[in-house]
PyMOL CGO cylinders between C-alpha atoms (Angstrom):
from pymol import cmd
from pymol.cgo import CYLINDER

trace = [
    CYLINDER, 6.49, 14.06, -3.09, 3.00, 13.78, -4.14, 0.3, 1, 1, 1, 1, 1, 1,
    CYLINDER, 3.00, 13.78, -4.14, -0.26, 13.36, -1.92, 0.3, 1, 1, 1, 1, 1, 1,
    CYLINDER, -0.26, 13.36, -1.92, -2.73, 12.91, -5.45, 0.3, 1, 1, 1, 1, 1, 1,
    CYLINDER, -2.73, 12.91, -5.45, -5.52, 12.06, -5.08, 0.3, 1, 1, 1, 1, 1, 1,
    CYLINDER, -5.52, 12.06, -5.08, -6.66, 12.86, -1.47, 0.3, 1, 1, 1, 1, 1, 1,
    CYLINDER, -6.66, 12.86, -1.47, -10.36, 11.90, -1.06, 0.3, 1, 1, 1, 1, 1, 1,
    CYLINDER, -10.36, 11.90, -1.06, -12.88, 14.41, 0.43, 0.3, 1, 1, 1, 1, 1, 1,
    CYLINDER, -12.88, 14.41, 0.43, -13.92, 12.47, 3.89, 0.3, 1, 1, 1, 1, 1, 1,
    CYLINDER, -13.92, 12.47, 3.89, -11.55, 10.24, 3.76, 0.3, 1, 1, 1, 1, 1, 1,
    CYLINDER, -11.55, 10.24, 3.76, -7.99, 11.75, 3.60, 0.3, 1, 1, 1, 1, 1, 1,
    CYLINDER, -7.99, 11.75, 3.60, -8.27, 15.07, 3.38, 0.3, 1, 1, 1, 1, 1, 1,
    CYLINDER, -8.27, 15.07, 3.38, -8.96, 15.73, 7.31, 0.3, 1, 1, 1, 1, 1, 1,
    CYLINDER, -8.96, 15.73, 7.31, -5.96, 18.32, 9.21, 0.3, 1, 1, 1, 1, 1, 1,
    CYLINDER, -5.96, 18.32, 9.21, -5.03, 16.06, 10.80, 0.3, 1, 1, 1, 1, 1, 1,
    CYLINDER, -5.03, 16.06, 10.80, -4.59, 12.93, 8.14, 0.3, 1, 1, 1, 1, 1, 1,
    CYLINDER, -4.59, 12.93, 8.14, -2.99, 15.77, 5.69, 0.3, 1, 1, 1, 1, 1, 1,
    CYLINDER, -2.99, 15.77, 5.69, -0.68, 16.51, 9.19, 0.3, 1, 1, 1, 1, 1, 1,
    CYLINDER, -0.68, 16.51, 9.19, 0.57, 12.92, 9.27, 0.3, 1, 1, 1, 1, 1, 1,
    CYLINDER, 0.57, 12.92, 9.27, 1.54, 12.48, 5.44, 0.3, 1, 1, 1, 1, 1, 1,
    CYLINDER, 1.54, 12.48, 5.44, 3.46, 16.34, 5.78, 0.3, 1, 1, 1, 1, 1, 1,
    CYLINDER, 3.46, 16.34, 5.78, 4.83, 14.98, 8.49, 0.3, 1, 1, 1, 1, 1, 1,
    CYLINDER, 4.83, 14.98, 8.49, 6.26, 11.63, 6.70, 0.3, 1, 1, 1, 1, 1, 1,
    CYLINDER, 6.26, 11.63, 6.70, 7.43, 13.25, 3.97, 0.3, 1, 1, 1, 1, 1, 1,
    CYLINDER, 7.43, 13.25, 3.97, 9.91, 15.47, 5.74, 0.3, 1, 1, 1, 1, 1, 1,
    CYLINDER, 9.91, 15.47, 5.74, 10.69, 12.18, 8.06, 0.3, 1, 1, 1, 1, 1, 1,
    CYLINDER, 10.69, 12.18, 8.06, 11.91, 10.73, 4.85, 0.3, 1, 1, 1, 1, 1, 1,
    CYLINDER, 11.91, 10.73, 4.85, 14.27, 13.79, 3.59, 0.3, 1, 1, 1, 1, 1, 1,
    CYLINDER, 14.27, 13.79, 3.59, 11.20, 15.46, 0.80, 0.3, 1, 1, 1, 1, 1, 1,
    CYLINDER, 11.20, 15.46, 0.80, 11.59, 18.47, -0.46, 0.3, 1, 1, 1, 1, 1, 1,
    CYLINDER, 11.59, 18.47, -0.46, 8.32, 19.53, -0.97, 0.3, 1, 1, 1, 1, 1, 1,
    CYLINDER, 8.32, 19.53, -0.97, 4.58, 18.64, -0.55, 0.3, 1, 1, 1, 1, 1, 1,
    CYLINDER, 4.58, 18.64, -0.55, 2.12, 18.76, -3.45, 0.3, 1, 1, 1, 1, 1, 1,
    CYLINDER, 2.12, 18.76, -3.45, -0.54, 18.23, -2.42, 0.3, 1, 1, 1, 1, 1, 1,
    CYLINDER, -0.54, 18.23, -2.42, -4.74, 18.28, -4.97, 0.3, 1, 1, 1, 1, 1, 1,
    CYLINDER, -4.74, 18.28, -4.97, -7.65, 16.65, -4.22, 0.3, 1, 1, 1, 1, 1, 1,
    CYLINDER, -7.65, 16.65, -4.22, -9.81, 13.20, -6.34, 0.3, 1, 1, 1, 1, 1, 1,
    CYLINDER, -9.81, 13.20, -6.34, -11.05, 14.33, -9.98, 0.3, 1, 1, 1, 1, 1, 1,
    CYLINDER, -11.05, 14.33, -9.98, -13.97, 12.44, -11.08, 0.3, 1, 1, 1, 1, 1, 1,
    CYLINDER, -13.97, 12.44, -11.08, -13.22, 12.47, -15.07, 0.3, 1, 1, 1, 1, 1, 1,
    CYLINDER, -13.22, 12.47, -15.07, -16.39, 10.62, -17.39, 0.3, 1, 1, 1, 1, 1, 1,
    CYLINDER, -16.39, 10.62, -17.39, -20.18, 9.21, -17.47, 0.3, 1, 1, 1, 1, 1, 1,
    CYLINDER, -20.18, 9.21, -17.47, -19.21, 5.88, -19.46, 0.3, 1, 1, 1, 1, 1, 1,
    CYLINDER, -19.21, 5.88, -19.46, -20.07, 2.69, -17.19, 0.3, 1, 1, 1, 1, 1, 1,
    CYLINDER, -20.07, 2.69, -17.19, -16.04, 2.03, -16.86, 0.3, 1, 1, 1, 1, 1, 1,
    CYLINDER, -16.04, 2.03, -16.86, -14.56, 5.51, -15.77, 0.3, 1, 1, 1, 1, 1, 1,
    CYLINDER, -14.56, 5.51, -15.77, -13.01, 6.25, -12.65, 0.3, 1, 1, 1, 1, 1, 1,
    CYLINDER, -13.01, 6.25, -12.65, -16.10, 8.86, -11.93, 0.3, 1, 1, 1, 1, 1, 1,
    CYLINDER, -16.10, 8.86, -11.93, -18.58, 5.73, -12.74, 0.3, 1, 1, 1, 1, 1, 1,
    CYLINDER, -18.58, 5.73, -12.74, -16.22, 3.67, -10.53, 0.3, 1, 1, 1, 1, 1, 1,
    CYLINDER, -16.22, 3.67, -10.53, -15.13, 5.60, -7.88, 0.3, 1, 1, 1, 1, 1, 1,
    CYLINDER, -15.13, 5.60, -7.88, -19.29, 6.34, -7.04, 0.3, 1, 1, 1, 1, 1, 1,
    CYLINDER, -19.29, 6.34, -7.04, -19.51, 2.58, -7.29, 0.3, 1, 1, 1, 1, 1, 1,
    CYLINDER, -19.51, 2.58, -7.29, -16.61, 2.17, -4.50, 0.3, 1, 1, 1, 1, 1, 1,
    CYLINDER, -16.61, 2.17, -4.50, -18.40, 4.25, -2.80, 0.3, 1, 1, 1, 1, 1, 1,
    CYLINDER, -18.40, 4.25, -2.80, -22.30, 2.30, -2.79, 0.3, 1, 1, 1, 1, 1, 1,
    CYLINDER, -22.30, 2.30, -2.79, -20.93, -0.32, -1.66, 0.3, 1, 1, 1, 1, 1, 1,
    CYLINDER, -20.93, -0.32, -1.66, -18.50, 0.75, 1.25, 0.3, 1, 1, 1, 1, 1, 1,
    CYLINDER, -18.50, 0.75, 1.25, -19.73, 4.14, 2.12, 0.3, 1, 1, 1, 1, 1, 1,
    CYLINDER, -19.73, 4.14, 2.12, -23.08, 4.81, 1.22, 0.3, 1, 1, 1, 1, 1, 1,
    CYLINDER, -23.08, 4.81, 1.22, -22.98, 7.51, 3.42, 0.3, 1, 1, 1, 1, 1, 1,
    CYLINDER, -22.98, 7.51, 3.42, -20.26, 9.67, 1.15, 0.3, 1, 1, 1, 1, 1, 1,
    CYLINDER, -20.26, 9.67, 1.15, -22.02, 9.33, -1.92, 0.3, 1, 1, 1, 1, 1, 1,
    CYLINDER, -22.02, 9.33, -1.92, -24.38, 12.79, -1.14, 0.3, 1, 1, 1, 1, 1, 1,
    CYLINDER, -24.38, 12.79, -1.14, -21.96, 14.41, 0.06, 0.3, 1, 1, 1, 1, 1, 1,
    CYLINDER, -21.96, 14.41, 0.06, -20.08, 14.02, -2.65, 0.3, 1, 1, 1, 1, 1, 1,
    CYLINDER, -20.08, 14.02, -2.65, -22.57, 14.94, -5.12, 0.3, 1, 1, 1, 1, 1, 1,
    CYLINDER, -22.57, 14.94, -5.12, -22.95, 18.09, -2.95, 0.3, 1, 1, 1, 1, 1, 1,
    CYLINDER, -22.95, 18.09, -2.95, -19.37, 18.50, -3.51, 0.3, 1, 1, 1, 1, 1, 1,
    CYLINDER, -19.37, 18.50, -3.51, -18.27, 17.72, -6.82, 0.3, 1, 1, 1, 1, 1, 1,
    CYLINDER, -18.27, 17.72, -6.82, -21.53, 18.94, -8.81, 0.3, 1, 1, 1, 1, 1, 1,
    CYLINDER, -21.53, 18.94, -8.81, -21.56, 17.75, -11.22, 0.3, 1, 1, 1, 1, 1, 1,
    CYLINDER, -21.56, 17.75, -11.22, -18.28, 18.39, -12.30, 0.3, 1, 1, 1, 1, 1, 1,
    CYLINDER, -18.28, 18.39, -12.30, -14.92, 16.65, -12.56, 0.3, 1, 1, 1, 1, 1, 1,
    CYLINDER, -14.92, 16.65, -12.56, -13.11, 18.58, -9.25, 0.3, 1, 1, 1, 1, 1, 1,
    CYLINDER, -13.11, 18.58, -9.25, -14.12, 19.18, -5.99, 0.3, 1, 1, 1, 1, 1, 1,
    CYLINDER, -14.12, 19.18, -5.99, -15.91, 22.96, -5.37, 0.3, 1, 1, 1, 1, 1, 1,
    CYLINDER, -15.91, 22.96, -5.37, -13.07, 26.36, -5.64, 0.3, 1, 1, 1, 1, 1, 1,
    CYLINDER, -13.07, 26.36, -5.64, -13.63, 26.73, -2.07, 0.3, 1, 1, 1, 1, 1, 1,
    CYLINDER, -13.63, 26.73, -2.07, -12.81, 22.67, -0.89, 0.3, 1, 1, 1, 1, 1, 1,
    CYLINDER, -12.81, 22.67, -0.89, -9.81, 23.16, -2.75, 0.3, 1, 1, 1, 1, 1, 1,
    CYLINDER, -9.81, 23.16, -2.75, -8.73, 26.93, -1.42, 0.3, 1, 1, 1, 1, 1, 1,
    CYLINDER, -8.73, 26.93, -1.42, -9.43, 25.62, 1.93, 0.3, 1, 1, 1, 1, 1, 1,
    CYLINDER, -9.43, 25.62, 1.93, -6.92, 21.88, 1.03, 0.3, 1, 1, 1, 1, 1, 1,
    CYLINDER, -6.92, 21.88, 1.03, -3.94, 24.30, 0.24, 0.3, 1, 1, 1, 1, 1, 1,
    CYLINDER, -3.94, 24.30, 0.24, -4.58, 26.53, 3.28, 0.3, 1, 1, 1, 1, 1, 1,
    CYLINDER, -4.58, 26.53, 3.28, -3.47, 23.93, 5.49, 0.3, 1, 1, 1, 1, 1, 1,
    CYLINDER, -3.47, 23.93, 5.49, -1.63, 22.00, 3.42, 0.3, 1, 1, 1, 1, 1, 1,
    CYLINDER, -1.63, 22.00, 3.42, 0.77, 25.77, 3.51, 0.3, 1, 1, 1, 1, 1, 1,
    CYLINDER, 0.77, 25.77, 3.51, -0.31, 25.60, 7.50, 0.3, 1, 1, 1, 1, 1, 1,
    CYLINDER, -0.31, 25.60, 7.50, 1.28, 22.23, 7.64, 0.3, 1, 1, 1, 1, 1, 1,
    CYLINDER, 1.28, 22.23, 7.64, 3.79, 22.64, 5.50, 0.3, 1, 1, 1, 1, 1, 1,
    CYLINDER, 3.79, 22.64, 5.50, 5.13, 25.50, 8.08, 0.3, 1, 1, 1, 1, 1, 1,
    CYLINDER, 5.13, 25.50, 8.08, 4.75, 24.05, 10.66, 0.3, 1, 1, 1, 1, 1, 1,
    CYLINDER, 4.75, 24.05, 10.66, 6.65, 21.00, 9.45, 0.3, 1, 1, 1, 1, 1, 1,
    CYLINDER, 6.65, 21.00, 9.45, 9.49, 23.03, 7.84, 0.3, 1, 1, 1, 1, 1, 1,
    CYLINDER, 9.49, 23.03, 7.84, 8.99, 21.89, 4.16, 0.3, 1, 1, 1, 1, 1, 1,
    CYLINDER, 8.99, 21.89, 4.16, 7.71, 23.40, 0.62, 0.3, 1, 1, 1, 1, 1, 1,
    CYLINDER, 7.71, 23.40, 0.62, 4.33, 23.18, -0.30, 0.3, 1, 1, 1, 1, 1, 1,
    CYLINDER, 4.33, 23.18, -0.30, 5.50, 23.40, -3.98, 0.3, 1, 1, 1, 1, 1, 1,
    CYLINDER, 5.50, 23.40, -3.98, 8.12, 21.98, -5.86, 0.3, 1, 1, 1, 1, 1, 1,
    CYLINDER, 8.12, 21.98, -5.86, 9.65, 25.02, -6.71, 0.3, 1, 1, 1, 1, 1, 1,
]
cmd.load_cgo(trace, "trace")
């Protein structure tokens, strides 16, 4: 089962990931793959622009956090991605499910 994209500050807490992985195991998934949100582009209708507009409207307090996390790149920082992978691995072990396709 793929959980892509996990949204920073919205669906990436350890508790939320634990619930998703537990549900995947409960429904018979063989593995769980978790990936962070990627934000591409600079045009008026690309995913990055549209997502930031969504944040500005619904979660304006998160805009500075996203800008700090992404720093102008399409993916969040390596530190964030590393932590997401570590938490996922730990939770998969807890629930007895693989954290990769193989």
